Jmol script that loads the backbone (N, CA, C; Angstrom):
load data "model"
ATOM      1  N   MET A   1     -33.268 -12.628-114.855  1.00  0.00           N
ATOM      2  CA  MET A   1     -32.082 -12.497-114.084  1.00  0.00           C
ATOM      3  C   MET A   1     -31.667 -11.036-114.104  1.00  0.00           C
ATOM      4  N   ARG A   2     -31.171 -10.576-112.948  1.00  0.00           N
ATOM      5  CA  ARG A   2     -30.677  -9.206-112.835  1.00  0.00           C
ATOM      6  C   ARG A   2     -29.196  -9.255-112.520  1.00  0.00           C
ATOM      7  N   THR A   3     -28.418  -8.474-113.229  1.00  0.00           N
ATOM      8  CA  THR A   3     -26.989  -8.352-112.951  1.00  0.00           C
ATOM      9  C   THR A   3     -26.662  -6.891-112.680  1.00  0.00           C
ATOM     10  N   CYS A   4     -25.556  -6.668-111.991  1.00  0.00           N
ATOM     11  CA  CYS A   4     -25.101  -5.317-111.680  1.00  0.00           C
ATOM     12  C   CYS A   4     -23.648  -5.154-112.092  1.00  0.00           C
ATOM     13  N   ALA A   5     -23.279  -3.939-112.383  1.00  0.00           N
ATOM     14  CA  ALA A   5     -21.923  -3.651-112.847  1.00  0.00           C
ATOM     15  C   ALA A   5     -20.895  -3.674-111.718  1.00  0.00           C
ATOM     16  N   ASP A   6     -21.316  -3.437-110.502  1.00  0.00           N
ATOM     17  CA  ASP A   6     -20.356  -3.355-109.405  1.00  0.00           C
ATOM     18  C   ASP A   6     -20.254  -4.675-108.649  1.00  0.00           C
ATOM     19  N   GLY A   7     -19.048  -5.064-108.309  1.00  0.00           N
ATOM     20  CA  GLY A   7     -18.829  -6.269-107.518  1.00  0.00           C
ATOM     21  C   GLY A   7     -18.863  -7.533-108.349  1.00  0.00           C
ATOM     22  N   SER A   8     -18.682  -8.662-107.684  1.00  0.00           N
ATOM     23  CA  SER A   8     -18.704  -9.949-108.373  1.00  0.00           C
ATOM     24  C   SER A   8     -20.139 -10.337-108.701  1.00  0.00           C
ATOM     25  N   TRP A   9     -20.299 -11.181-109.715  1.00  0.00           N
ATOM     26  CA  TRP A   9     -21.652 -11.582-110.130  1.00  0.00           C
ATOM     27  C   TRP A   9     -22.380 -12.294-109.005  1.00  0.00           C
ATOM     28  N   GLN A  10     -21.663 -13.041-108.187  1.00  0.00           N
ATOM     29  CA  GLN A  10     -22.323 -13.797-107.124  1.00  0.00           C
ATOM     30  C   GLN A  10     -22.876 -12.874-106.051  1.00  0.00           C
ATOM     31  N   GLU A  11     -22.222 -11.755-105.828  1.00  0.00           N
ATOM     32  CA  GLU A  11     -22.695 -10.809-104.822  1.00  0.00           C
ATOM     33  C   GLU A  11     -23.778  -9.873-105.352  1.00  0.00           C
ATOM     34  N   HIS A  12     -23.759  -9.608-106.655  1.00  0.00           N
ATOM     35  CA  HIS A  12     -24.643  -8.573-107.192  1.00  0.00           C
ATOM     36  C   HIS A  12     -25.541  -9.054-108.324  1.00  0.00           C
ATOM     37  N   ALA A  13     -25.811 -10.332-108.369  1.00  0.00           N
ATOM     38  CA  ALA A  13     -26.749 -10.859-109.363  1.00  0.00           C
ATOM     39  C   ALA A  13     -27.835 -11.638-108.634  1.00  0.00           C
ATOM     40  N   CYS A  14     -28.999 -11.715-109.255  1.00  0.00           N
ATOM     41  CA  CYS A  14     -30.086 -12.468-108.632  1.00  0.00           C
ATOM     42  C   CYS A  14     -31.049 -12.953-109.705  1.00  0.00           C
ATOM     43  N   PHE A  15     -31.786 -13.986-109.341  1.00  0.00           N
ATOM     44  CA  PHE A  15     -32.888 -14.445-110.168  1.00  0.00           C
ATOM     45  C   PHE A  15     -34.131 -13.702-109.723  1.00  0.00           C
ATOM     46  N   LEU A  16     -34.929 -13.262-110.667  1.00  0.00           N
ATOM     47  CA  LEU A  16     -36.232 -12.668-110.404  1.00  0.00           C
ATOM     48  C   LEU A  16     -37.251 -13.663-110.937  1.00  0.00           C
ATOM     49  N   LEU A  17     -37.933 -14.348-110.036  1.00  0.00           N
ATOM     50  CA  LEU A  17     -38.881 -15.395-110.420  1.00  0.00           C
ATOM     51  C   LEU A  17     -40.292 -14.839-110.315  1.00  0.00           C
ATOM     52  N   GLY A  18     -40.964 -14.736-111.450  1.00  0.00           N
ATOM     53  CA  GLY A  18     -42.316 -14.191-111.478  1.00  0.00           C
ATOM     54  C   GLY A  18     -43.344 -15.283-111.712  1.00  0.00           C
ATOM     55  N   SER A  19     -44.501 -15.116-111.111  1.00  0.00           N
ATOM     56  CA  SER A  19     -45.585 -16.082-111.283  1.00  0.00           C
ATOM     57  C   SER A  19     -46.656 -15.478-112.184  1.00  0.00           C
ATOM     58  N   ALA A  20     -47.534 -16.326-112.671  1.00  0.00           N
ATOM     59  CA  ALA A  20     -48.639 -15.875-113.521  1.00  0.00           C
ATOM     60  C   ALA A  20     -49.565 -14.926-112.764  1.00  0.00           C
ATOM     61  N   SER A  21     -49.589 -15.040-111.439  1.00  0.00           N
ATOM     62  CA  SER A  21     -50.457 -14.176-110.633  1.00  0.00           C
ATOM     63  C   SER A  21     -49.807 -12.827-110.326  1.00  0.00           C
ATOM     64  N   GLY A  22     -48.573 -12.622-110.829  1.00  0.00           N
ATOM     65  CA  GLY A  22     -47.918 -11.332-110.623  1.00  0.00           C
ATOM     66  C   GLY A  22     -47.029 -11.251-109.396  1.00  0.00           C
ATOM     67  N   ARG A  23     -46.846 -12.346-108.710  1.00  0.00           N
ATOM     68  CA  ARG A  23     -45.968 -12.353-107.530  1.00  0.00           C
ATOM     69  C   ARG A  23     -44.532 -12.563-107.965  1.00  0.00           C
ATOM     70  N   TRP A  24     -43.601 -11.925-107.262  1.00  0.00           N
ATOM     71  CA  TRP A  24     -42.178 -12.015-107.578  1.00  0.00           C
ATOM     72  C   TRP A  24     -41.390 -12.510-106.385  1.00  0.00           C
ATOM     73  N   GLN A  25     -40.405 -13.326-106.673  1.00  0.00           N
ATOM     74  CA  GLN A  25     -39.480 -13.831-105.654  1.00  0.00           C
ATOM     75  C   GLN A  25     -38.069 -13.490-106.129  1.00  0.00           C
ATOM     76  N   VAL A  26     -37.282 -12.881-105.267  1.00  0.00           N
ATOM     77  CA  VAL A  26     -35.901 -12.546-105.585  1.00  0.00           C
ATOM     78  C   VAL A  26     -34.998 -13.568-104.901  1.00  0.00           C
ATOM     79  N   VAL A  27     -34.125 -14.207-105.692  1.00  0.00           N
ATOM     80  CA  VAL A  27     -33.191 -15.192-105.154  1.00  0.00           C
ATOM     81  C   VAL A  27     -31.774 -14.747-105.516  1.00  0.00           C
ATOM     82  N   PRO A  28     -31.039 -14.187-104.552  1.00  0.00           N
ATOM     83  CA  PRO A  28     -29.666 -13.761-104.829  1.00  0.00           C
ATOM     84  C   PRO A  28     -28.773 -14.952-105.169  1.00  0.00           C
ATOM     85  N   PHE A  29     -27.781 -14.729-106.015  1.00  0.00           N
ATOM     86  CA  PHE A  29     -26.866 -15.809-106.379  1.00  0.00           C
ATOM     87  C   PHE A  29     -26.075 -16.310-105.185  1.00  0.00           C
ATOM     88  N   SER A  30     -25.989 -15.517-104.145  1.00  0.00           N
ATOM     89  CA  SER A  30     -25.263 -15.943-102.950  1.00  0.00           C
ATOM     90  C   SER A  30     -26.099 -16.867-102.064  1.00  0.00           C
ATOM     91  N   HIS A  31     -27.378 -17.043-102.371  1.00  0.00           N
ATOM     92  CA  HIS A  31     -28.258 -17.896-101.563  1.00  0.00           C
ATOM     93  C   HIS A  31     -27.902 -19.370-101.797  1.00  0.00           C
ATOM     94  N   PRO A  32     -27.900 -20.183-100.729  1.00  0.00           N
ATOM     95  CA  PRO A  32     -27.525 -21.597-100.850  1.00  0.00           C
ATOM     96  C   PRO A  32     -28.398 -22.410-101.812  1.00  0.00           C
ATOM     97  N   VAL A  33     -29.607 -21.990-102.083  1.00  0.00           N
ATOM     98  CA  VAL A  33     -30.524 -22.751-102.934  1.00  0.00           C
ATOM     99  C   VAL A  33     -30.246 -22.556-104.432  1.00  0.00           C
ATOM    100  N   VAL A  34     -29.369 -21.621-104.792  1.00  0.00           N
ATOM    101  CA  VAL A  34     -29.164 -21.281-106.200  1.00  0.00           C
ATOM    102  C   VAL A  34     -28.682 -22.471-107.034  1.00  0.00           C
ATOM    103  N   CYS A  35     -27.789 -23.278-106.531  1.00  0.00           N
ATOM    104  CA  CYS A  35     -27.318 -24.443-107.309  1.00  0.00           C
ATOM    105  C   CYS A  35     -28.486 -25.364-107.654  1.00  0.00           C
ATOM    106  N   GLN A  36     -29.352 -25.601-106.693  1.00  0.00           N
ATOM    107  CA  GLN A  36     -30.537 -26.433-106.920  1.00  0.00           C
ATOM    108  C   GLN A  36     -31.485 -25.753-107.910  1.00  0.00           C
ATOM    109  N   LEU A  37     -31.672 -24.452-107.756  1.00  0.00           N
ATOM    110  CA  LEU A  37     -32.560 -23.696-108.635  1.00  0.00           C
ATOM    111  C   LEU A  37     -32.062 -23.736-110.077  1.00  0.00           C
ATOM    112  N   ILE A  38     -30.779 -23.532-110.288  1.00  0.00           N
ATOM    113  CA  ILE A  38     -30.229 -23.575-111.645  1.00  0.00           C
ATOM    114  C   ILE A  38     -30.445 -24.961-112.259  1.00  0.00           C
ATOM    115  N   GLY A  39     -30.251 -25.998-111.482  1.00  0.00           N
ATOM    116  CA  GLY A  39     -30.502 -27.352-111.984  1.00  0.00           C
ATOM    117  C   GLY A  39     -31.930 -27.538-112.438  1.00  0.00           C
ATOM    118  N   LYS A  40     -32.885 -27.008-111.684  1.00  0.00           N
ATOM    119  CA  LYS A  40     -34.298 -27.130-112.061  1.00  0.00           C
ATOM    120  C   LYS A  40     -34.626 -26.259-113.268  1.00  0.00           C
ATOM    121  N   LEU A  41     -34.085 -25.042-113.303  1.00  0.00           N
ATOM    122  CA  LEU A  41     -34.343 -24.156-114.443  1.00  0.00           C
ATOM    123  C   LEU A  41     -33.822 -24.748-115.741  1.00  0.00           C
ATOM    124  N   ARG A  42     -32.688 -25.396-115.685  1.00  0.00           N
ATOM    125  CA  ARG A  42     -32.090 -25.976-116.890  1.00  0.00           C
ATOM    126  C   ARG A  42     -32.944 -27.094-117.493  1.00  0.00           C
ATOM    127  N   THR A  43     -33.859 -27.657-116.738  1.00  0.00           N
ATOM    128  CA  THR A  43     -34.739 -28.708-117.262  1.00  0.00           C
ATOM    129  C   THR A  43     -35.969 -28.142-117.965  1.00  0.00           C
ATOM    130  N   LEU A  44     -36.217 -26.851-117.830  1.00  0.00           N
ATOM    131  CA  LEU A  44     -37.385 -26.242-118.453  1.00  0.00           C
ATOM    132  C   LEU A  44     -37.181 -26.126-119.961  1.00  0.00           C
ATOM    133  N   PRO A  45     -38.188 -26.512-120.745  1.00  0.00           N
ATOM    134  CA  PRO A  45     -38.057 -26.385-122.200  1.00  0.00           C
ATOM    135  C   PRO A  45     -37.937 -24.914-122.590  1.00  0.00           C
ATOM    136  N   GLY A  46     -36.907 -24.608-123.342  1.00  0.00           N
ATOM    137  CA  GLY A  46     -36.707 -23.237-123.795  1.00  0.00           C
ATOM    138  C   GLY A  46     -35.891 -22.369-122.861  1.00  0.00           C
ATOM    139  N   PHE A  47     -35.428 -22.923-121.742  1.00  0.00           N
ATOM    140  CA  PHE A  47     -34.580 -22.138-120.838  1.00  0.00           C
ATOM    141  C   PHE A  47     -33.278 -21.804-121.560  1.00  0.00           C
ATOM    142  N   ASP A  48     -32.864 -20.549-121.499  1.00  0.00           N
ATOM    143  CA  ASP A  48     -31.690 -20.079-122.238  1.00  0.00           C
ATOM    144  C   ASP A  48     -30.421 -20.266-121.398  1.00  0.00           C
ATOM    145  N   ASP A  49     -29.922 -21.491-121.400  1.00  0.00           N
ATOM    146  CA  ASP A  49     -28.743 -21.860-120.626  1.00  0.00           C
ATOM    147  C   ASP A  49     -27.497 -21.101-121.088  1.00  0.00           C
ATOM    148  N   ASN A  50     -27.367 -20.900-122.392  1.00  0.00           N
ATOM    149  CA  ASN A  50     -26.212 -20.166-122.916  1.00  0.00           C
ATOM    150  C   ASN A  50     -26.216 -18.719-122.450  1.00  0.00           C
ATOM    151  N   ARG A  51     -27.382 -18.114-122.425  1.00  0.00           N
ATOM    152  CA  ARG A  51     -27.489 -16.721-121.954  1.00  0.00           C
ATOM    153  C   ARG A  51     -27.146 -16.632-120.475  1.00  0.00           C
ATOM    154  N   LEU A  52     -27.558 -17.622-119.692  1.00  0.00           N
ATOM    155  CA  LEU A  52     -27.206 -17.652-118.269  1.00  0.00           C
ATOM    156  C   LEU A  52     -25.693 -17.645-118.106  1.00  0.00           C
ATOM    157  N   LEU A  53     -25.009 -18.466-118.863  1.00  0.00           N
ATOM    158  CA  LEU A  53     -23.551 -18.517-118.776  1.00  0.00           C
ATOM    159  C   LEU A  53     -22.928 -17.184-119.186  1.00  0.00           C
ATOM    160  N   ASP A  54     -23.468 -16.534-120.200  1.00  0.00           N
ATOM    161  CA  ASP A  54     -22.982 -15.214-120.600  1.00  0.00           C
ATOM    162  C   ASP A  54     -23.169 -14.196-119.473  1.00  0.00           C
ATOM    163  N   LEU A  55     -24.310 -14.250-118.817  1.00  0.00           N
ATOM    164  CA  LEU A  55     -24.606 -13.287-117.755  1.00  0.00           C
ATOM    165  C   LEU A  55     -23.740 -13.494-116.523  1.00  0.00           C
ATOM    166  N   ILE A  56     -23.371 -14.722-116.254  1.00  0.00           N
ATOM    167  CA  ILE A  56     -22.526 -14.992-115.091  1.00  0.00           C
ATOM    168  C   ILE A  56     -21.203 -14.237-115.231  1.00  0.00           C
ATOM    169  N   GLY A  57     -20.712 -14.106-116.444  1.00  0.00           N
ATOM    170  CA  GLY A  57     -19.470 -13.380-116.666  1.00  0.00           C
ATOM    171  C   GLY A  57     -19.667 -11.893-116.935  1.00  0.00           C
ATOM    172  N   SER A  58     -20.889 -11.423-116.855  1.00  0.00           N
ATOM    173  CA  SER A  58     -21.206 -10.038-117.199  1.00  0.00           C
ATOM    174  C   SER A  58     -20.772  -9.064-116.106  1.00  0.00           C
ATOM    175  N   ASN A  59     -20.430  -7.852-116.523  1.00  0.00           N
ATOM    176  CA  ASN A  59     -20.186  -6.776-115.561  1.00  0.00           C
ATOM    177  C   ASN A  59     -21.050  -5.570-115.915  1.00  0.00           C
ATOM    178  N   GLN A  60     -22.209  -5.844-116.500  1.00  0.00           N
ATOM    179  CA  GLN A  60     -23.162  -4.800-116.854  1.00  0.00           C
ATOM    180  C   GLN A  60     -24.380  -4.886-115.946  1.00  0.00           C
ATOM    181  N   THR A  61     -25.067  -3.768-115.811  1.00  0.00           N
ATOM    182  CA  THR A  61     -26.327  -3.751-115.077  1.00  0.00           C
ATOM    183  C   THR A  61     -27.445  -3.968-116.078  1.00  0.00           C
ATOM    184  N   GLU A  62     -28.171  -5.067-115.913  1.00  0.00           N
ATOM    185  CA  GLU A  62     -29.265  -5.365-116.840  1.00  0.00           C
ATOM    186  C   GLU A  62     -30.217  -6.388-116.233  1.00  0.00           C
ATOM    187  N   ILE A  63     -31.400  -6.438-116.805  1.00  0.00           N
ATOM    188  CA  ILE A  63     -32.384  -7.472-116.482  1.00  0.00           C
ATOM    189  C   ILE A  63     -32.657  -8.230-117.767  1.00  0.00           C
ATOM    190  N   VAL A  64     -32.514  -9.567-117.700  1.00  0.00           N
ATOM    191  CA  VAL A  64     -32.638 -10.414-118.887  1.00  0.00           C
ATOM    192  C   VAL A  64     -33.607 -11.553-118.587  1.00  0.00           C
ATOM    193  N   VAL A  65     -34.520 -11.816-119.514  1.00  0.00           N
ATOM    194  CA  VAL A  65     -35.442 -12.940-119.388  1.00  0.00           C
ATOM    195  C   VAL A  65     -34.749 -14.194-119.921  1.00  0.00           C
ATOM    196  N   LEU A  66     -34.655 -15.216-119.068  1.00  0.00           N
ATOM    197  CA  LEU A  66     -34.034 -16.476-119.463  1.00  0.00           C
ATOM    198  C   LEU A  66     -35.074 -17.540-119.818  1.00  0.00           C
ATOM    199  N   TRP A  67     -36.307 -17.352-119.335  1.00  0.00           N
ATOM    200  CA  TRP A  67     -37.357 -18.331-119.631  1.00  0.00           C
ATOM    201  C   TRP A  67     -38.712 -17.692-119.423  1.00  0.00           C
ATOM    202  N   ARG A  68     -39.634 -18.074-120.296  1.00  0.00           N
ATOM    203  CA  ARG A  68     -41.052 -17.712-120.158  1.00  0.00           C
ATOM    204  C   ARG A  68     -41.860 -18.970-120.331  1.00  0.00           C
ATOM    205  N   ASP A  69     -42.933 -19.077-119.586  1.00  0.00           N
ATOM    206  CA  ASP A  69     -43.833 -20.223-119.704  1.00  0.00           C
ATOM    207  C   ASP A  69     -44.494 -20.177-121.077  1.00  0.00           C
ATOM    208  N   PRO A  70     -44.225 -21.171-121.923  1.00  0.00           N
ATOM    209  CA  PRO A  70     -44.798 -21.156-123.277  1.00  0.00           C
ATOM    210  C   PRO A  70     -46.324 -21.225-123.290  1.00  0.00           C
ATOM    211  N   THR A  71     -46.939 -21.767-122.262  1.00  0.00           N
ATOM    212  CA  THR A  71     -48.406 -21.828-122.225  1.00  0.00           C
ATOM    213  C   THR A  71     -49.011 -20.450-121.996  1.00  0.00           C
ATOM    214  N   LEU A  72     -48.283 -19.564-121.325  1.00  0.00           N
ATOM    215  CA  LEU A  72     -48.799 -18.209-121.118  1.00  0.00           C
ATOM    216  C   LEU A  72     -48.749 -17.415-122.418  1.00  0.00           C
ATOM    217  N   ALA A  73     -47.732 -17.627-123.212  1.00  0.00           N
ATOM    218  CA  ALA A  73     -47.601 -16.912-124.488  1.00  0.00           C
ATOM    219  C   ALA A  73     -48.760 -17.268-125.425  1.00  0.00           C
ATOM    220  N   ARG A  74     -49.205 -18.526-125.398  1.00  0.00           N
ATOM    221  CA  ARG A  74     -50.317 -18.949-126.268  1.00  0.00           C
ATOM    222  C   ARG A  74     -51.632 -18.359-125.830  1.00  0.00           C
ATOM    223  N   ASN A  75     -51.765 -18.007-124.540  1.00  0.00           N
ATOM    224  CA  ASN A  75     -53.032 -17.495-124.012  1.00  0.00           C
ATOM    225  C   ASN A  75     -53.147 -15.981-124.131  1.00  0.00           C
ATOM    226  N   ARG A  76     -52.151 -15.307-124.679  1.00  0.00           N
ATOM    227  CA  ARG A  76     -52.208 -13.840-124.780  1.00  0.00           C
ATOM    228  C   ARG A  76     -52.868 -13.397-126.039  1.00  0.00           C
TER     229      ARG A  76
END
end "model"
wireframe off; spacefill off
backbone 0.3
color backbone group
């Protein structure tokens, strides 16, 4: 997840979704699919739901990892 210091979190935050093949998808929090996406992310084992809630209230510019595929970590 990426957050920015300027503006509201909904206008200046986004999910950065990366694939094992190196492809990235940016989903702004203002996109209509975000509610559905958050619901799906919360079902992933190890997803850091508490950190997501902290970031929603953040006014800092940062990139934070909320979830990593545990099967990829074992293959490294």
